[in-house]
N, C-alpha and C positions, 0 to 999 in steps of 0.2 A: 505494499501503498502506499502512494505517495505521501510525506510525511507533510499536513499540514506548515502554508507560509502564515510567515507573522509582523507583521507593523510594533511598532513601540514607538508610543509617542510620549515623548519625551524621553533624558535621557540624566535623571536626578539617579538617587539612591537606587529606588523601586525598579524605573528603568532598565538603567546598567543594568542591574544585579539576575532580575526577572529573564533580561535580554538576554544575554548575555548565557545563564545556562540553562534557554532552550538553542541557541546558537550553536553552545559548546557540547549538546547533545544531538548535535548533524543540522537541525530547524534553517532554511533559508531566516532570516532572522535582515528586517530594514528597519532604520532607527527616524523617527523622524528630527531633528536638536534644531535650535535657533542660535546662542553665540557656543557652542561647544563643537556645531559643523565641522570648522574648519581641524581642528584639534586632533576630532579623531578618527576624520579623513586621514588624517599626518601618520595618528601615532598607533591609531584604531584603541579600543576603549582594557580593560584591566577591571579584575574586579581581584581585588583583595581579601580574599576569604575563612571562615575558622571550618568549613567542611573542601577548603583545596582552593587553590587558588584560580583563575582561570585568564589566560590572555586570550584577546582577539586585532590580531595583528591588521587585517583588514575586516575591517565595515562597512556595508553599505546605508550611508547617511543624505538624507535628503531633506530639506530646508523648506521648499511646498509641498503640502501635502498631494497634491496636485501631477507632483511627480514619482513617488510610492510605488513602484509595479501592482497588480492584483495579488491581493492578498489571501489567508483562508481567516486568521482572527487580527487584530486590535485592538490591542493593550492601552489601554487609557492612561497614563503615569502622570501624569504633569497633575500640579498641585493645584487642586477645589478654586485657590485666589484665577486662573487663566478660563476659569469655567465661562463663563461669557465669550469663547472664543472656539468653543466647539463645533458650530455651524460652521466656520471657519475650519477647523481643525477634519471635523468627522464627514463636514457633506462630499467633500468628493471621495472619500470611499465608502459611500454607505451602499449595499444590494447586498438583493438578495440570497437570504445565503451564507449572508457575511455574518460572525458573531462580532459584539465588541465585550471588551471586558472592563470594567470602569471598574479598576486598579486603585480605586482611592478612599479614603477617610471621609464618614460624616455620612448627612443620611438626605438624601434628594437626591443625588448624582447619577442615578440608576435612569431619573428621573430624566434628566436633565442629556445625561448620554442618546437613550432612543428620541427628547424630539427633536435630534441632532442630525441622529439615524435612524431616519424612522424604518426604515427598510430591511434594516439588520434583526438581531436575536441577540439583548444584550442579557449581558450577562453583571453581575459583580462581584468583586474580587476583594476579600478582609485577606490586608498582607502584615501580620504576625511577624517582621519582620526588623534586630534592629540595624541598618545599614544607614554610611553618610557615601551622599559625594562628595569628595575633600578637594578636587578639583578636575576641570575637565575632565574626561575621558577615562580616569580616576575615581573608582569605586571601594568603601575597604566595611566589608561585611561582618559582626558580631558576633552575631547569636543570631537563633530563631531559623525562620524563612516559613511559614508555613502557609498556604491561601484555605480561605474557607469563599468553595464557589457557589450559587447557589442564580437561580435566573425571574430576572425581571415579567412582573407578571400586572398589567395597567389596572387592575385595581388591587395590587398589595395583597393580594392571595399566597396563600403559598403553592408556588411550581411543583414540585415534587424534584428525583432529580434526571432531570431531562435528557436529553442527547447531545444539547451541547456542553453543558454540566463535563457530563462523562468522559467530549471528547475534547476540551480542553484536560482538563483531569490528567486523565491518562498524558498526557502532551506533557502537563507539569511533572508528574510522577516519573514522568522515563527520563528526565531531566532532575533527578536526583529532589521536589519539592516535595515534600510531603502537602498530601491536598485532603482537604475536611470538604463533600458531596454535604450541601444543602440542601432540605428539600422550602425551606422557607428565606428567602434572602432575607425578610425587613429583622425577622426573628438576631441572625447572622450580624447586621448594622447593628439592633442596640448591642450583644453582646461585645462588638470592638467601641461602640462609643460608651461601654461602661468604665474600659484601659482607659479610651482618651482623654476625654471629658476630663475627668479629674486630674490625670499624671500630665496631656499635655498643662495645661493652663494651672495649675500649679509649680508645673519647671520651670515660668517663666511671671508668676508672683512673688514666687516667693525665693525665685533666682535658687534651684533646686537640680539637683539628678535625682534620677529612681533610689538610685543605692539613700539619701537620704533622706529623703520624700520614705521610706519605709522604713527606715532605725528609729527616726524619734517620732516616739506615742502620740503626740498631738496629731505631726503632718500625719498618723500612719490607721487614726482614728477622722482625721476628715475626709482624708482618700473613702474610705468606708461608710460616711456617710454621700460622699457623695456615690457613690455606687451603690449605695441603698436608693439613690433616689431614681438615677437608673434606672434601675433594677423597677421600681413600681413604675413606671410611667410608662414600663414594656411591658407587662400587664393591662395595663387601662388601656394600649391600644390594642392589646388582641395578639401583639406577637413577643410573651414571653420572654424571656433571657434561661430560661430553668433553676432550678429549687440548687442549691452549690454553688452556683458561678460569681458569685462575688469572691468567696474563699479562693475560687480556685482565679481568681485576678490575681489574687494579695501570695499565692500561695506562688505564681505563676513569673509575678515581679518581684519577689525573695531569689529565686534562681536567679534571674537575669543580668549579663554579663550589666556593671556601671553605661547607665547612658543617659545621654540629652535629650532627649524628644524630639520630634521635629521640629513643634511649634515655638522653642524655646531656642535652640538654631535661627529659625528663622528670625525670631524678633533679636536674638544675637546680630542678628547680619543686614536688624535695616532690614529687611522682608517684609510684606502684607505677610499677619497672622492668616490660619483658616478656621473663621472661624462662625464665617455666614454656614459653612455647613459642620461641626462638626461644633455649633453651639445655636445656633439661630433656628438653626431650620430641627433638628432636634426637640431645642424651650419651645418654640409656637407647637409643635406636632403634640407635644405632652400637655401643655397648657388647655389645647385644645379636645384634649382627649379625659380630662378634669383631674391634670396628674399633673399640678405646677409644680415645677422644680426652682424650687427658694436658694437655695444655696450653691444652684451651679448659676441663676442667675443672675447673683450678684459675684461670680468667679465672670460671670460674663462682662458686665457690665466691669468691671476693670479691668480685665483685657483689648475691652473695647475702648480703654480709656486710653492705654498705653499703646495702642495699632495709632492713634492715632484720628477718631473719625466719634469726636463726640457731638453731645447732641439728640440723641433717640436712644430708648431705652430700651431693653434684652426684645420685650416684647412688641415692640414694632418695627424688628430687623427679620427680612425673611431670605433665605437663596437669592440671589438674583437670575 
């Protein structure tokens, strides 16, 4: 059987890591990049990984999505702050039979991908990975790497384990990636939010890494309360994260290599933080379901202050 061809939209930590793994496993992979394009063409892509280093001396790189060759699967790995450009990025790639995987954090991103590529099948990909793009063409993978995959439905109901999930999941597993096939994509997204909402925001506000947040009794108690808010919201909207998941996430983070979450790195670099998808949309959905997340609303307001967009309450903000 001919291996599926992949396009990777974005060459940051996520796109570089998973794209390199697929290419090393023998798949045809094409990258869409902007500022990194010349470095990638000249020097290739290197991933220094706890699971084994990968060096791709030659990579296929385009700066215009219209120039990408025909592919079977498109991995969307740009930050959600760039989702206002999804129409331009995905429009030229939209086609019946194509699979688009939104490998992004937060809520609402799968619907945004579907709006930009209405003919394609859209999957959500939740990446549980500690990786950083240290410079153009170089990604450092520190820990973990599993991907949860589920298919989007127009009404938010559970799709079950579909053929598209099985196909992309098989490719990732063959590339050495642990895959968790998820029948309910929204439940999977709320599970990821249970980690992202406490740790990303607190790492910025408290200027702390994951190990510091775990070690201090006060911050650990705060993390736990924030997780409980996410847990209650997931139940209220009908996509519960499942019993025992709070304890599982705490234990997961205890085992994690000390790590600065992506939002902390973005803030320190002066880049906009992914607040709309990770905070504003979940807060809006939870409040509409009768389960407002009060402590997380306060954290989101602090993050918006630090991000520079003062003047709106969290209840007034939604994913653009």
